[in-house]
N, C-alpha and C positions, 0 to 999 in steps of 0.2 A: 726170857725165859723160852724156849724152844717151844717152835708151834710145830713141831713135824712129831704123827702120831709113832706111837712106836707098841709091839707087844699083842699087833691085831695081824694074824697070817691068814685070816680070812679072806682079804680082800690083794689081790695080786699087786705091788707096784706098779703106777704109772708108766707108763713108759714116756720120758721127757721128749718135748718138742725142742726140733733141731733150733738154734737161735734165727737164725735166718727166715724162721717159719710166723712165728711170734710179730705180730702187728695191730693198729688200734683196733679192727676192725674182729680180729679173733679175739682179743682181749672182749671189748663189748658180747662179743657172742656168748663167750663163756660168763661174761656177767650176768649178763640175761639168764641162764640155763641155770644158774647157782641161785640169785635172787629169787626166781622165778618157784623153785622147788624148796627152797629153805626162807626166803624172806632176807629182806634186806640188812636185817640184825646181822649175817651171814656170812654179806658180803666183804671178806677181809681181802686183803693181798697173799696171806698165808693161803687161807683157801680157795682163790683163784689161782695159786698156783699151782694146788694140787689137784686143780679142776681140769687143768690145762698141761698139767707134767710139766708144767714150768717152775724156774727157780724165782719166787716171788718179788726180788728184785729189779728182775729185768721188767715187770712190769712200769718201772719209774723210767725209762727209758720212752715208756710211750704216753702216763701220766704221771703226771706230778704229784696228787696224792688221790686218795677216794673219793673226794668232795667234784673232784675233776673227772674222774671219770663217773661218777651218779648222774651230773649233771649233762654229761654229753649222752649217757643211756636215754636219759629221760627227752629229750630232746631230740635222740636217732627215733626212738619209740613212736614220736610224736607224727614225727616226717613221715614214719611209716602207715601210721595210722591212717593219715590224710592228707597229706605234703602233694602238692599239685590242686588238693580238690576245689579252694576258696578262691571263688569266681565273683567279683561282685557283677550283680544284677541292677535294674531298675527299681528292685524295693528293698529299702534300707532295714524293713523288717525282716524279711526272706531270707537277708541275709547276715543276721546276727541271730534269725533262728538257724538257721544253717549250719554256724559256727558252734552254736550252743550244743545241736545234737550230736555234732565231731567231736566237741570233749569231751560229752558226757560217754558215747560210745569207745572211745577210745578209753576213759578209766575204766569203765566194764571190761574191756578188753584186758587190762593190765592191770589188776585190783591190788596187787602189791607193793605196787610203784603209787598208790594213790595219793598218800601221805605227801611223797618229796613231790610231785607232780602238784598239788595243790597250794603247798607251802612254798617253794624254793623257786627263784627265778635263774633260767639256765644263762640268760644274756647270748642264746646261740640261733641260728638261723630260723628256726622254725616259729620260736619264740617272736622273733621281730615281724613275721609275716602276719602272724594271728594278729596283733597289736596292730601293725598295720591296717589289715583288712578292718578289724575295727572300727578303729579311729574314721575311717574315711565311712562307711556304714552310719555312724553317730554321725559325722557333721552331715551328710543327705536328709538326715531327719531333720535339719535345721537347727541343730545344736552348735553353739558358737563359746569362743574362748574357753572359762575355767570349767563353762559344763562340760563340754566335751570328754576331757581328761578325769572329772570326777565320775562322768557316767561310767565312761569305760573303765573304773578300777569298781564302779559298784557292779557290772553284768559281770567282770572277770570274778569277783566274789561269791555272787550268786552262784552262777555257773559252777563252779570247781567245788563250790561247798556242798551243794548238792551230790554233784557225781562224784564226791570224796566219799558222804555217806554212804551212798547204795554199791560203791566199790567197799567200802570195809566189811559191808554184809556180806560180799561174796570171798571176802581176804578171810574169814572167819571160818574155823576149823569145822566140819562137815553137822558135828552134831550140835555145838552153838549156834550155831547158822537156822536149823533145823526148830532148835528149843524158840529161841524167839520170832521166827517165822510161826509157829504155832499157837504161840503166845494170842495172836490177833485173830487167828480163826477160832481159838477154843476157849482158852481162857476168858478172855473179854465178854466172850458170850453170856457164861456162867458167873459174871458178877452180881450182886444182890441189887435187884432195880430199886429198891428200898435206899441202898446206897450211893448207889451210884445211876441214877436216872435217867441221864443226859445217853453216858453209856450202854447204860442196856436198849433203850429205844434204838438205838444207831449201831447196834453190834452185828445187825446184818450187811449193815455198807460199813463198814469199816475197810478202809483201802489195805490192800497186804503191804510189808513193807518190799521196796523195792517195784510196785506198783508203777509199770511205764508213765499213767497220765501223771501220775502227781510233776515231774518234775515236767513234762509237757504243760501240763496249767501254771507252772511257777515261770517259765518262760512266756508264757501269753500274758502272766500279769504284771509281770516288769516292763514287757513290750508294749501293752494297755496302758499304763501308767507312765511311761516315758512321751508315749505319744500326748496324752492327756496335758500331760507339765507342759510340752513343748507347744502345743497351742493356746493353754493358759497364759504361757508368758507373749505368745505371739500377738493373743487379744490386750492384754495391757503395754505393749509394746504401741498398739495400733491407737491407745485412748489419748486425746490430748493431754496435756499437763495439768489444763484447767480443769478438768472433768467434766469440760461440755463437748456437746455431740459434733463429730466435724462435717462439715459441709459436703 
C-alpha cells in the first residue's frame, strides 16, 4: 500500500533534496523534528522522506532500519545535553549526584523520547561514558566485585524511572497535564476527612507532580542508603570470625 498523500492540494509538494545532500546528520535532524512534533509513533521512513523532501528508500543507505536510527538519535541527544560534562571529583557522592541531575534534566528537555531513553540500550559512546563514570564513582565509594555492578543497575534504574515519569507528564497533552496537576492542588483538598483522614490532614502539604524536590530527595535517599550499607559491610569485614574483639 502506498504511503504517499493524495487529494491534498492545500499543501504544496516539498522539493526533493539533491541526493548528495542527504547525510546521517540531516536524517537525524529531520527525525528529531518529526518526533518532537508528532511523537515517536509517527517516526517512519515514509514520514521522514516527506519531512526532508527525499525518497524514503534513500534513508536505508545511512541507517539499517528505524531501530538503528532511534538509538543513534537517543545517544546523540544525550551527548548534546551533557557530553563532556562528566568529570570525576574526589567525592563519589557528588559525582553520582551530578550524573543523576544531568540525566534528569536531559529527560525533561526531551520528554517525547523518555520511554526510549529509559528502556533502551543504545550501545553508543555517550552511554559507554555514563557507565564508565558511574562505575568509577561506585568503586571509589568502596564497593567491590558484584556489588559494583549491582548498584550500578540500581542507581540507573532509580534515576531513569523517576526521570521518565516526570518527563511523561510533560509529554501529555496540555489539557490532560493540567487536570492531573490540579487534582493534587484541588481535588485532594476536597476529600472527606471522615473517609480519608490522613489525606485530609496532609492536603495542604502534598507535593505537586513534578516538584523538583522529590527527585532530589530520592537521589539523596539512594546515596545515604548506599553509604550506610558500605559502612556496615566494612564493619562486618573488620570483625574477627570468632566474634571476639580484635586487640
